[in-house]
N, CA and C of each residue as an Amber inpcrd file, in Angstrom:
protein
   645
 -34.0100000   0.8140000   9.3200000 -34.2750000  -0.6140000   9.5590000
 -34.9380000  -0.7960000  10.9270000 -36.0600000  -1.4610000  10.9340000
 -36.7610000  -1.7610000  12.1750000 -36.3140000  -3.1400000  12.6520000
 -35.1690000  -3.1860000  13.3360000 -34.5780000  -4.4630000  13.7230000
 -34.0260000  -4.3920000  15.1410000 -34.0840000  -5.4870000  15.8810000
 -33.4880000  -5.5020000  17.2250000 -31.9680000  -5.6690000  17.1870000
 -31.4060000  -5.9890000  16.0100000 -29.9770000  -6.2470000  15.9190000
 -29.1650000  -4.9610000  15.8410000 -28.0370000  -4.9610000  16.5300000
 -26.9940000  -3.9790000  16.2740000 -26.2240000  -4.4670000  15.0580000
 -25.9200000  -3.5790000  14.1170000 -25.2510000  -4.0420000  12.8990000
 -24.4510000  -2.9050000  12.2730000 -23.5120000  -3.2900000  11.4200000
 -22.7630000  -2.3500000  10.6040000 -23.2090000  -2.5080000   9.1550000
 -23.2690000  -1.4040000   8.4580000 -23.6270000  -1.4430000   7.0360000
 -22.6110000  -0.6350000   6.2420000 -22.0220000  -1.2710000   5.2400000
 -21.1370000  -0.5930000   4.3080000 -21.8160000  -0.5890000   2.9440000
 -22.0510000   0.6030000   2.4160000 -22.7110000   0.7210000   1.1180000
 -21.6750000   0.7630000   0.0050000 -22.0180000   0.2550000  -1.1770000
 -21.0890000   0.3210000  -2.3000000 -20.8330000   1.7660000  -2.7270000
 -19.7170000   1.9990000  -3.4180000 -19.3480000   3.3490000  -3.8400000
 -20.4130000   3.9440000  -4.7520000 -20.7980000   3.1700000  -5.7640000
 -21.8480000   3.6040000  -6.6870000 -23.1200000   2.8540000  -6.3340000
 -24.1360000   3.5760000  -5.8840000 -25.3510000   2.9360000  -5.3940000
 -26.5640000   3.4340000  -6.1720000 -26.4580000   3.4250000  -7.4990000
 -27.5090000   3.9650000  -8.3460000 -28.4400000   2.8890000  -8.9020000
 -28.1360000   1.6420000  -8.6590000 -28.9690000   0.5390000  -9.1320000
 -28.9420000  -0.5720000  -8.1110000 -29.7320000  -1.6020000  -8.3420000
 -29.7440000  -2.7240000  -7.4080000 -28.3650000  -3.3660000  -7.3240000
 -27.8910000  -3.5910000  -6.1050000 -26.5670000  -4.1550000  -5.8900000
 -26.6640000  -5.4450000  -5.0740000 -25.6590000  -6.3230000  -5.2140000
 -25.6150000  -7.5280000  -4.3720000 -25.3930000  -7.1540000  -2.9120000
 -25.5780000  -8.1420000  -2.0310000 -25.3520000  -7.9160000  -0.6020000
 -24.7520000  -9.1530000   0.0460000 -23.8570000  -8.9060000   0.9810000
 -23.2540000  -9.9620000   1.7970000 -23.6240000  -9.6950000   3.2490000
 -24.1420000 -10.7250000   3.9230000 -24.5090000 -10.6240000   5.3360000
 -23.5310000 -11.4550000   6.1540000 -22.9580000 -10.8470000   7.1880000
 -21.9240000 -11.4900000   7.9900000 -22.4480000 -11.8340000   9.3830000
 -22.1120000 -13.0500000   9.8480000 -22.5160000 -13.5290000  11.1690000
 -21.2790000 -14.0300000  11.9060000 -20.9120000 -13.3590000  12.9630000
 -19.6590000 -13.6560000  13.6680000 -19.7700000 -14.8770000  14.5810000
 -18.6520000 -15.2190000  15.1970000 -18.5800000 -16.3670000  16.0820000
 -18.7300000 -16.0030000  17.5500000 -18.7050000 -16.9970000  18.4020000
 -18.8810000 -16.8420000  19.8500000 -17.8300000 -15.9100000  20.4400000
 -18.2850000 -14.9150000  21.1910000 -17.3780000 -14.0110000  21.8830000
 -16.7970000 -12.9110000  21.0230000 -17.2820000 -12.7760000  19.8140000
 -16.7780000 -11.7450000  18.9120000 -17.8440000 -10.6750000  18.7160000
 -17.7080000  -9.8660000  17.6540000 -18.7000000  -8.8200000  17.4060000
 -18.8070000  -8.5270000  15.9160000 -19.5500000  -7.4930000  15.5980000
 -19.8700000  -7.1910000  14.2050000 -18.6860000  -6.6930000  13.3890000
 -17.5660000  -6.3870000  14.0400000 -16.3750000  -5.9480000  13.3120000
 -15.5040000  -7.1070000  12.8240000 -15.7450000  -8.2970000  13.3290000
 -14.7820000  -9.3930000  13.2010000 -14.5680000  -9.8880000  11.7740000
 -15.6160000 -10.0440000  11.0010000 -15.5010000 -10.7040000   9.6990000
 -15.3770000  -9.7380000   8.5230000 -15.3960000  -8.4540000   8.7930000
 -15.3980000  -7.4710000   7.7080000 -14.1990000  -7.6170000   6.7840000
 -13.0340000  -7.9290000   7.3630000 -11.8220000  -8.0050000   6.5410000
 -11.8710000  -9.1590000   5.5400000 -12.7000000 -10.1540000   5.8070000
 -12.7930000 -11.2990000   4.8980000 -13.4020000 -10.9140000   3.5570000
 -14.2780000  -9.9260000   3.5640000 -15.0050000  -9.5660000   2.3370000
 -14.7440000  -8.1270000   1.9200000 -13.6720000  -7.5590000   2.4160000
 -13.3700000  -6.1580000   2.1150000 -13.2150000  -5.9010000   0.6160000
 -12.7280000  -6.9000000  -0.1220000 -12.5120000  -6.7230000  -1.5570000
 -13.8180000  -6.5560000  -2.3350000 -14.9550000  -6.8230000  -1.6860000
 -16.2500000  -6.6710000  -2.3530000 -16.9700000  -5.3820000  -1.9390000
 -16.3670000  -4.6160000  -1.0570000 -17.0750000  -3.5010000  -0.4230000
 -17.3990000  -2.3430000  -1.3540000 -16.6600000  -2.1830000  -2.4460000
 -16.9610000  -1.0780000  -3.3630000 -18.1010000  -1.4180000  -4.3110000
 -18.4190000  -2.7020000  -4.4450000 -19.4310000  -3.1380000  -5.4030000
 -20.6770000  -3.7340000  -4.7460000 -20.5790000  -4.0680000  -3.4620000
 -21.6780000  -4.7620000  -2.7810000 -22.0350000  -4.0640000  -1.4710000
 -23.2830000  -4.2060000  -1.0850000 -23.6670000  -3.8440000   0.2810000
 -23.1270000  -4.9220000   1.2200000 -22.5990000  -4.5140000   2.3520000
 -22.1550000  -5.4680000   3.3680000 -22.8420000  -5.1280000   4.6830000
 -23.5180000  -6.1220000   5.2380000 -24.1930000  -5.9780000   6.5220000
 -23.5500000  -6.9610000   7.5000000 -23.0930000  -6.4620000   8.6280000
 -22.4940000  -7.3390000   9.6340000 -23.2900000  -7.2270000  10.9220000
 -23.9160000  -8.3290000  11.3230000 -24.7910000  -8.3270000  12.4930000
 -24.0280000  -8.7010000  13.7610000 -24.4260000  -8.0920000  14.8550000
 -23.8780000  -8.4400000  16.1710000 -24.8480000  -9.3440000  16.8990000
 -24.3210000 -10.4000000  17.5080000 -25.1730000 -11.2780000  18.2950000
 -25.8400000 -10.5210000  19.4300000 -27.0570000 -10.8990000  19.8220000
 -27.8070000 -10.1440000  20.8260000 -27.4560000 -10.4690000  22.2820000
 -26.5920000 -11.4700000  22.4830000 -26.2890000 -11.9240000  23.8480000
 -24.8480000 -11.5790000  24.2030000 -24.6580000 -10.9150000  25.3180000
 -23.2910000 -10.5640000  25.7290000 -22.5320000 -11.8220000  26.1550000
 -21.3430000 -11.9750000  25.5950000 -20.4890000 -13.1100000  25.9190000
 -19.0540000 -12.6140000  25.8030000 -18.4590000 -12.2830000  26.9200000
 -17.1420000 -11.6440000  26.9120000 -16.1050000 -12.4660000  26.1540000
 -15.2570000 -11.7660000  25.3740000 -15.1060000 -10.3120000  25.2770000
 -16.0510000  -9.6450000  24.2950000 -16.9990000 -10.3920000  23.7530000
 -17.9040000  -9.8250000  22.7570000 -19.3290000 -10.2820000  22.9570000
 -19.8560000 -10.9650000  21.9370000 -21.2740000 -11.3240000  21.9390000
 -21.4850000 -12.7240000  21.3720000 -22.6890000 -13.2380000  21.5750000
 -23.0860000 -14.5360000  21.0290000 -24.4540000 -14.3930000  20.3770000
 -24.7350000 -15.2710000  19.4320000 -26.0550000 -15.2910000  18.8160000
 -27.0210000 -16.1920000  19.5740000 -26.4790000 -17.1870000  20.2880000
 -27.3330000 -18.0970000  21.0400000 -26.5380000 -18.7210000  22.1730000
 -27.2490000 -19.2620000  23.1410000 -26.6180000 -20.0210000  24.2180000
 -26.6710000 -21.4950000  23.8440000 -25.9690000 -22.3350000  24.6040000
 -25.9210000 -23.7560000  24.2700000 -25.6800000 -24.5900000  25.5180000
 -26.1880000 -25.8250000  25.4710000 -25.9740000 -26.7720000  26.5580000
 -24.5270000 -27.2550000  26.5490000 -24.0550000 -27.5720000  25.3560000
 -22.6680000 -27.9310000  25.0990000 -22.4010000 -27.6300000  23.6330000
 -21.1130000 -27.6360000  23.2400000 -20.7870000 -27.3060000  21.8630000
 -21.5570000 -28.2110000  20.8940000 -22.1750000 -27.5840000  19.9100000
 -22.9250000 -28.3450000  18.9220000 -24.3820000 -28.5620000  19.2840000
 -24.8050000 -28.1050000  20.4780000 -26.1890000 -28.2930000  20.9050000
 -26.7630000 -26.9570000  21.3890000 -27.2110000 -26.1250000  20.4440000
 -27.7570000 -24.8140000  20.8200000 -29.0520000 -24.9370000  21.6150000
 -29.3210000 -23.9040000  22.4110000 -30.6340000 -23.7770000  23.0310000
 -31.6440000 -23.5490000  21.9060000 -32.5280000 -24.4940000  21.6990000
 -33.4150000 -24.4770000  20.5400000 -34.2950000 -23.2240000  20.5040000
 -34.8440000 -22.8400000  21.6310000 -35.7500000 -21.6910000  21.6690000
 -35.0500000 -20.4180000  21.2200000 -33.8480000 -20.1970000  21.7450000
 -33.0980000 -18.9900000  21.3900000 -32.6260000 -19.0580000  19.9460000
 -32.1360000 -20.2180000  19.5310000 -31.6450000 -20.3830000  18.1610000
 -32.7650000 -20.0960000  17.1560000 -33.9330000 -20.6570000  17.3980000
 -35.0710000 -20.4450000  16.4970000 -35.4190000 -18.9620000  16.3980000
 -35.4580000 -18.2990000  17.5400000 -35.8370000 -16.8810000  17.5740000
 -34.8340000 -16.0230000  16.8170000 -33.5440000 -16.2820000  17.0420000
 -32.5030000 -15.4990000  16.3760000 -32.5040000 -15.7740000  14.8710000
 -32.6960000 -17.0360000  14.4930000 -32.7190000 -17.3760000  13.0760000
 -33.8600000 -16.6400000  12.3680000 -35.0300000 -16.6170000  12.9730000
 -36.1590000 -15.8960000  12.3850000 -35.8710000 -14.4040000  12.3110000
 -35.1700000 -13.9010000  13.3160000 -34.8120000 -12.4850000  13.3200000
 -33.8570000 -12.1340000  12.1910000 -32.8910000 -13.0130000  11.9220000
 -31.9380000 -12.7740000  10.8320000 -32.6450000 -12.8520000   9.4830000
 -33.5410000 -13.8220000   9.3390000 -34.3150000 -13.9400000   8.1020000
 -35.1160000 -12.6600000   7.8590000 -35.7470000 -12.1480000   8.9080000
 -36.5230000 -10.9130000   8.7840000 -35.6130000  -9.7340000   8.4470000
 -34.4140000  -9.7160000   9.0360000 -33.4560000  -8.6410000   8.7540000
 -33.0930000  -8.6280000   7.2710000 -32.7920000  -9.7970000   6.7190000
 -32.4010000  -9.8880000   5.3080000 -33.5420000  -9.4180000   4.4060000
 -34.7430000  -9.8550000   4.6990000 -35.8870000  -9.4730000   3.8620000
 -36.1570000  -7.9690000   3.9520000 -36.0090000  -7.3900000   5.1390000
 -36.2140000  -5.9550000   5.2860000 -35.1150000  -5.1740000   4.5790000
 -33.8730000  -5.6730000   4.6640000 -32.7590000  -4.9990000   4.0050000
 -32.9500000  -4.9640000   2.4880000 -33.5000000  -6.0340000   1.9330000
 -33.7600000  -6.0780000   0.4890000 -34.6490000  -4.9090000   0.0770000
 -35.6770000  -4.6450000   0.8720000 -36.6010000  -3.5570000   0.5580000
 -36.0120000  -2.1930000   0.8890000 -35.3980000  -2.0770000   2.0400000
 -34.8710000  -0.7900000   2.5200000 -33.7540000  -0.2560000   1.6340000
 -32.8900000  -1.1560000   1.1540000 -31.7060000  -0.7300000   0.4030000
 -31.7710000  -1.1170000  -1.0800000 -32.9360000  -1.5560000  -1.5450000
 -33.1210000  -1.8900000  -2.9590000 -32.0490000  -2.8700000  -3.4330000
 -31.8800000  -3.9730000  -2.6850000 -30.8470000  -4.9540000  -2.9920000
 -31.2540000  -5.8290000  -4.1770000 -30.2610000  -6.3940000  -4.8250000
 -30.4940000  -7.3580000  -5.9020000 -30.9160000  -8.6870000  -5.2760000
 -32.1780000  -9.0340000  -5.4060000 -32.7050000 -10.2480000  -4.7680000
 -32.0630000 -11.5200000  -5.2910000 -31.4280000 -11.4480000  -6.4500000
 -30.8070000 -12.6290000  -7.0310000 -29.3720000 -12.8320000  -6.5410000
 -28.8540000 -11.8710000  -5.7880000 -27.4610000 -11.9480000  -5.3520000
 -27.3270000 -11.5990000  -3.8700000 -27.8770000 -12.4590000  -3.0400000
 -27.7800000 -12.3260000  -1.5890000 -26.8960000 -13.4490000  -1.0590000
 -25.9420000 -13.0960000  -0.2070000 -24.9510000 -14.0570000   0.2940000
 -24.8320000 -13.9340000   1.8100000 -24.6170000 -15.0600000   2.4570000
 -24.4400000 -15.0890000   3.9150000 -23.1220000 -15.7800000   4.2230000
 -22.2960000 -15.1340000   5.0440000 -21.0110000 -15.6900000   5.4630000
 -20.9960000 -15.7500000   6.9850000 -20.7290000 -16.9370000   7.5400000
 -20.7020000 -17.0760000   8.9850000 -19.5270000 -17.8960000   9.4690000
 -19.0460000 -17.5650000  10.6550000 -17.9700000 -18.3140000  11.3040000
 -18.4590000 -18.8170000  12.6560000 -18.1180000 -20.0910000  12.9960000
 -18.4310000 -20.6200000  14.3200000 -19.9510000 -20.6120000  14.5080000
 -20.4720000 -19.9040000  15.5140000 -21.9230000 -19.8090000  15.6870000
 -22.5900000 -19.2570000  14.4380000 -21.9430000 -18.2840000  13.8280000
 -22.4860000 -17.6870000  12.6170000 -22.6040000 -18.6900000  11.4840000
 -21.6850000 -19.6600000  11.4360000 -21.7380000 -20.6940000  10.3980000
 -22.9070000 -21.6420000  10.6360000 -23.1960000 -21.9520000  11.8970000
 -24.3510000 -22.8010000  12.2160000 -25.6440000 -22.1180000  11.7870000
 -25.7330000 -20.8200000  12.0450000 -26.9090000 -20.0660000  11.6330000
 -26.9790000 -19.9320000  10.1170000 -25.8320000 -19.7210000   9.4830000
 -25.8060000 -19.5560000   8.0280000 -26.3090000 -20.8120000   7.3180000
 -25.8610000 -21.9670000   7.7770000 -26.3070000 -23.2150000   7.1580000
 -27.7910000 -23.4510000   7.3920000 -28.2770000 -23.0860000   8.5600000
 -29.6990000 -23.2300000   8.8490000 -30.5270000 -22.2650000   8.0010000
 -30.0350000 -21.0400000   7.8320000 -30.6970000 -20.0750000   6.9650000
 -30.7740000 -20.5770000   5.5340000 -29.6950000 -21.2180000   5.0820000
 -29.6570000 -21.7370000   3.7140000 -30.8230000 -22.6820000   3.4620000
 -31.1890000 -23.4630000   4.4700000 -32.3010000 -24.4080000   4.3230000
 -33.6500000 -23.7090000   4.3500000 -33.8560000 -22.8370000   5.3500000
 -35.1840000 -22.2630000   5.5320000 -35.4860000 -21.1640000   4.5130000
 -34.4490000 -20.5290000   3.9540000 -34.6650000 -19.4840000   2.9510000
 -34.4860000 -20.0060000   1.5300000 -33.8780000 -21.1800000   1.3770000
 -33.7490000 -21.8000000   0.0720000 -33.0550000 -20.9120000  -0.9500000
 -33.6290000 -20.8420000  -2.1380000 -33.0080000 -20.1100000  -3.2350000
 -33.0620000 -18.5930000  -3.0620000 -33.6990000 -18.1230000  -2.0020000
 -33.6270000 -16.6880000  -1.6910000 -32.1860000 -16.2820000  -1.4390000
 -31.4100000 -17.1990000  -0.8490000 -29.9820000 -16.9740000  -0.6180000
 -29.2190000 -17.6310000  -1.7540000 -28.5350000 -16.8300000  -2.5380000
 -27.7890000 -17.3720000  -3.6730000 -26.5770000 -18.1830000  -3.2130000
 -25.8600000 -17.6690000  -2.2100000 -24.6600000 -18.3620000  -1.7590000
 -24.4640000 -18.2560000  -0.2540000 -24.0040000 -19.3490000   0.3450000
 -23.7480000 -19.4150000   1.7850000 -22.3310000 -19.8940000   2.0110000
 -21.6230000 -19.2580000   2.9220000 -20.2810000 -19.6950000   3.3070000
 -20.2750000 -19.9830000   4.8030000 -19.9700000 -21.2270000   5.1560000
 -19.9370000 -21.6630000   6.5540000 -18.5000000 -22.0140000   6.9220000
 -17.8730000 -21.1730000   7.7170000 -16.4730000 -21.3390000   8.0950000
 -16.3840000 -21.9030000   9.5020000 -15.8070000 -23.0850000   9.6380000
 -15.5880000 -23.7020000  10.9590000 -16.8820000 -23.7750000  11.7580000
 -17.9000000 -24.3570000  11.1610000 -19.1800000 -24.4380000  11.8400000
 -19.7470000 -25.8380000  11.8720000 -21.0760000 -25.9210000  11.9470000
 -21.7700000 -27.2060000  11.9540000 -23.2360000 -26.9380000  11.6590000
 -23.9530000 -27.9840000  11.3330000 -25.3930000 -27.9020000  11.1160000
 -26.0810000 -28.5550000  12.3070000 -26.8250000 -27.7830000  13.1070000
 -27.4920000 -28.3710000  14.2790000 -28.4000000 -29.5310000  13.8790000
 -28.4180000 -30.5560000  14.7040000 -29.1980000 -31.7510000  14.3820000
 -30.6730000 -31.4420000  14.2390000 -31.2180000 -30.5960000  15.1290000
 -32.6500000 -30.3030000  15.0300000 -32.9720000 -29.5160000  13.7600000
 -32.0260000 -28.7190000  13.2860000 -32.2560000 -27.9790000  12.0470000
 -32.3270000 -28.9350000  10.8620000 -31.3820000 -29.8750000  10.8260000
 -31.3430000 -30.8420000   9.7190000 -32.5780000 -31.7350000   9.7010000
 -33.0580000 -32.1080000  10.8870000 -34.1430000 -33.0780000  10.9670000
 -35.5270000 -32.4490000  10.9730000 -35.6610000 -31.2500000  11.5480000
 -36.9910000 -30.7420000  11.8520000 -37.3770000 -29.4490000  11.1440000
 -36.4270000 -28.6900000  10.6490000 -36.7790000 -27.4250000  10.0080000
 -37.5000000 -27.6500000   8.6840000 -38.4400000 -26.7760000   8.3840000
 -39.0870000 -26.7770000   7.0810000 -38.0960000 -26.2580000   6.0470000
 -37.8730000 -27.0290000   4.9920000 -36.8220000 -26.7150000   4.0350000
 -37.4060000 -26.2900000   2.6910000 -36.7290000 -25.3390000   2.0560000
 -37.1440000 -24.8670000   0.7400000 -36.1610000 -25.3440000  -0.3210000
 -36.5680000 -25.2580000  -1.5690000 -35.7380000 -25.6930000  -2.6840000
 -34.4120000 -24.9290000  -2.7050000 -33.3160000 -25.6770000  -2.8960000
 -31.9870000 -25.0790000  -2.9240000 -31.2310000 -25.3970000  -4.2100000
 -31.9480000 -25.7470000  -5.2720000 -31.2460000 -26.1290000  -6.4910000
 -30.6850000 -24.9260000  -7.2430000 -31.0590000 -23.7110000  -6.8190000
 -30.4940000 -22.5180000  -7.4320000 -29.5000000 -21.8080000  -6.5380000
 -29.1290000 -22.4510000  -5.4340000 -28.1820000 -21.8470000  -4.4990000
 -26.9460000 -22.7270000  -4.3590000 -25.9480000 -22.2090000  -3.6720000
 -24.7040000 -22.9530000  -3.4870000 -24.1570000 -22.6730000  -2.0950000
 -23.2820000 -23.5730000  -1.6360000 -22.7320000 -23.4250000  -0.2950000
 -21.2470000 -23.7750000  -0.2750000 -20.4990000 -22.9740000   0.4720000
 -19.0680000 -23.1770000   0.6850000 -18.8810000 -23.5630000   2.1450000
 -18.3190000 -24.7360000   2.3860000 -18.0710000 -25.2120000   3.7540000
 -16.5740000 -25.4230000   3.9140000 -15.9940000 -24.8180000   4.9390000
 -14.5630000 -24.9830000   5.1970000 -14.3400000 -25.3130000   6.6610000
 -13.2440000 -26.0570000   6.9080000 -13.0010000 -26.5090000   8.2820000
 -11.5260000 -26.8660000   8.4670000 -11.0380000 -26.6500000   9.6750000
  -9.6860000 -27.0510000  10.0210000  -9.6190000 -28.5270000  10.3680000
  -8.6100000 -29.2140000   9.8420000  -8.4740000 -30.6480000  10.0990000
  -8.1380000 -30.9410000  11.5630000  -7.6020000 -29.9280000  12.2760000
  -7.2400000 -30.1070000  13.6810000  -8.0890000 -29.2260000  14.5850000
  -9.3360000 -29.0680000  14.1920000 -10.2720000 -28.2630000  14.9730000
 -10.8030000 -29.1090000  16.1300000 -10.4130000 -28.7450000  17.3550000
 -10.8610000 -29.5060000  18.5300000 -12.0170000 -28.8160000  19.2400000
 -12.4340000 -27.6520000  18.7450000 -13.6300000 -27.0010000  19.2640000
 -14.8750000 -27.5410000  18.5660000 -14.8280000 -27.5400000  17.2510000
 -15.8860000 -28.1110000  16.4270000 -15.2450000 -29.2260000  15.5950000
 -15.4300000 -30.4820000  15.9700000 -14.7520000 -31.5860000  15.2910000
 -14.9570000 -31.5840000  13.7780000 -13.9470000 -32.0270000  13.0690000
 -13.9590000 -32.0660000  11.6120000 -15.1440000 -32.8720000  11.0850000
 -15.5510000 -33.8860000  11.8450000 -16.6660000 -34.7360000  11.4200000
 -17.9740000 -33.9380000  11.2910000 -18.0930000 -32.8690000  12.0550000
 -19.3020000 -32.0530000  11.9650000 -19.4120000 -31.4010000  10.5870000
 -18.2810000 -30.9630000  10.0610000 -18.2790000 -30.3730000   8.7230000
 -18.6120000 -31.4310000   7.6810000 -18.0380000 -32.6220000   7.8390000
 -18.3140000 -33.7010000   6.8850000 -19.7990000 -34.0540000   6.8790000
 -20.4120000 -34.0260000   8.0480000 -21.8520000 -34.3020000   8.1480000
 -22.6550000 -33.2650000   7.3670000 -22.2950000 -31.9910000   7.5170000
 -22.9960000 -30.9250000   6.8020000 -22.8210000 -31.0660000   5.2930000
 -21.6110000 -31.4260000   4.8670000 -21.3410000 -31.6160000   3.4390000
 -22.2340000 -32.7220000   2.8830000 -22.3390000 -33.8400000   3.5980000
 -23.1870000 -34.9420000   3.1360000 -24.6430000 -34.5010000   3.0620000
 -25.0730000 -33.7520000   4.0740000 -26.4660000 -33.3020000   4.1010000
 -26.7830000 -32.4570000   2.8800000 -25.9680000 -31.4600000   2.5940000
 -26.2730000 -30.5550000   1.4860000 -26.0630000 -31.2210000   0.1330000
 -25.1220000 -32.1410000   0.0530000 -24.9810000 -32.9120000  -1.1880000
 -26.2270000 -33.7530000  -1.4440000 -26.7030000 -34.4260000  -0.4010000
 -27.9060000 -35.2440000  -0.5320000 -29.1290000 -34.3890000  -0.8690000
 -29.1030000 -33.1450000  -0.4080000 -30.2270000 -32.2430000  -0.6190000
 -30.2290000 -31.6610000  -2.0290000 -29.1210000 -31.8430000  -2.7510000
 -29.0560000 -31.3750000  -4.1330000 -28.4680000 -30.0000000  -4.3090000
 -27.8390000 -29.4920000  -3.2540000 -27.2020000 -28.1830000  -3.3290000
 -25.7970000 -28.3140000  -3.9070000 -25.3440000 -27.2900000  -4.6250000
 -23.9720000 -27.2660000  -5.1080000 -23.0430000 -26.9580000  -3.9340000
 -22.1820000 -27.9170000  -3.5720000 -21.3330000 -27.7890000  -2.3870000
 -19.8590000 -27.6840000  -2.7850000 -19.1830000 -26.7040000  -2.2060000
 -17.7210000 -26.6160000  -2.2820000 -17.1810000 -26.8590000  -0.8850000
 -16.3650000 -27.8910000  -0.7150000 -15.8190000 -28.2330000   0.6000000
 -14.3060000 -28.1130000   0.5870000 -13.7860000 -27.3300000   1.5310000
 -12.3430000 -27.1270000   1.6490000 -11.8990000 -27.4160000   3.0780000
 -10.7840000 -28.1220000   3.2150000 -10.2140000 -28.3770000   4.5370000
  -8.7750000 -27.8760000   4.5660000  -8.2930000 -27.5750000   5.7730000
  -6.9640000 -26.9750000   5.9310000  -6.2710000 -27.5790000   7.1480000
  -4.9480000 -27.6750000   7.1260000  -4.2030000 -28.2600000   8.2510000
  -4.0370000 -27.2680000   9.4070000  -5.1670000 -26.7960000   9.9330000
  -5.1690000 -25.8150000  11.0160000  -6.1960000 -26.2350000  12.0600000
  -6.2820000 -25.4400000  13.1250000  -7.2700000 -25.6750000  14.1550000
  -8.5520000 -24.9100000  13.8810000  -9.1330000 -24.3320000  14.9460000
 -10.3990000 -23.6160000  14.8250000 -10.1210000 -22.1640000  14.4590000
 -10.1410000 -21.8780000  13.1730000  -9.8560000 -20.5280000  12.7170000
  -9.9000000 -20.4560000  11.2050000  -9.5700000 -19.2840000  10.6860000
  -9.6220000 -19.0450000   9.2430000  -8.2130000 -18.7250000   8.7570000
  -7.6420000 -19.6320000   7.9780000  -6.2860000 -19.4650000   7.4630000
  -6.2870000 -18.5490000   6.2420000  -5.0890000 -18.1430000   5.8210000
  -4.9580000 -17.3060000   4.6360000  -5.5090000 -18.0170000   3.4020000
  -5.2350000 -19.3190000   3.2880000  -5.7570000 -20.0730000   2.1480000
  -7.2770000 -20.1510000   2.1980000  -7.8170000 -20.2510000   3.4010000
  -9.2690000 -20.2760000   3.5810000  -9.8840000 -18.9770000   3.0660000
  -9.2530000 -17.8600000   3.4090000  -9.7430000 -16.5590000   2.9380000
  -9.6830000 -16.4920000   1.4160000  -8.5680000 -16.9590000   0.8480000
  -8.4100000 -16.9730000  -0.6070000  -9.5190000 -17.7930000  -1.2620000
  -9.8230000 -18.9600000  -0.7010000 -10.8560000 -19.8280000  -1.2720000
 -12.2530000 -19.2280000  -1.1070000 -12.4840000 -18.5520000   0.0220000
 -13.7660000 -17.8760000   0.2370000 -13.9690000 -16.7860000  -0.8080000
 -12.9420000 -15.9830000  -1.0330000 -13.0380000 -14.9110000  -2.0190000
 -13.2880000 -15.4840000  -3.4130000 -12.6150000 -16.5940000  -3.7270000
 -12.8240000 -17.2370000  -5.0280000 -14.2630000 -17.7140000  -5.1800000
 -14.8230000 -18.2740000  -4.1150000 -16.2120000 -18.7460000  -4.1270000
 -17.1780000 -17.5880000  -4.3960000 -17.0050000 -16.4840000  -3.6720000
 -17.8860000 -15.3380000  -3.8500000 -17.6710000 -14.6720000  -5.2090000
 -16.4340000 -14.6910000  -5.6870000 -16.0970000 -14.0300000  -6.9470000
 -16.6660000 -14.7470000  -8.1660000 -17.1450000 -15.9670000  -7.9800000
 -17.8060000 -16.6500000  -9.0930000 -19.0140000 -15.8490000  -9.5860000
 -19.6270000 -15.0970000  -8.6690000 -20.8150000 -14.3100000  -8.9990000
 -20.6180000 -12.8270000  -8.7940000 -19.8710000 -12.4430000  -7.7750000
 -19.8320000 -11.0580000  -7.3230000 -18.6390000 -10.2810000  -7.8740000
 -18.8560000  -9.0190000  -8.2420000 -17.7340000  -8.1700000  -8.6510000
 -16.9080000  -7.7760000  -7.4290000 -15.6000000  -7.6310000  -7.6130000
 -14.7260000  -7.2190000  -6.5270000 -13.6740000  -6.2630000  -7.0500000
 -12.8750000  -5.7130000  -6.1540000 -11.8650000  -4.7260000  -6.5540000
 -10.4670000  -5.3400000  -6.6800000 -10.4080000  -6.6800000  -6.8120000
  -9.1180000  -7.3430000  -6.9480000  -8.6770000  -7.4210000  -8.4040000
  -9.6060000  -7.2250000  -9.3210000  -9.2910000  -7.3630000 -10.7480000
  -8.9450000  -6.0140000 -11.3760000
């Protein structure tokens, strides 16, 4: 892979034909190891790619800088988003991925990028999961958007999230509903994080299409 990103790749056990792929985008201060456990049940049947943010932010990394929460530095955000899009397209060719079954899962910063990718890549991404994130205002208003009537999105948020207010998730849900995307919205009585029920619902969302080792 000719990419500037540091990343982890887990290949399926049997890799003799085109396989689905899940791309993971971590949150602020974390790294490429953080979200792997969320999709471990798909690892024998799917390619899993977990990207590390390019900016050091102790104790881990970030995908972009920001003026304040919810307001990314536009220049950096745009550059990283284009880089992730290029990574996904290159991975499809490099690893002979099933183009009809590409999924992106993001938390926090990763969720903001995942939702933005869903718009700019359209039906290229079959499913998007945005955990405790938001849709940047400039992305919603100014990004060039592609058809999303063949894709779906899972948005989840803690009702007591004081880092990313619950209203931000509601805004994203309204946006994608208005856009004609199939939206699954789940809320939980927690703060900024991923609860056990959230993980269960995420797995159920992905399992609508993807084979897993839970059955």
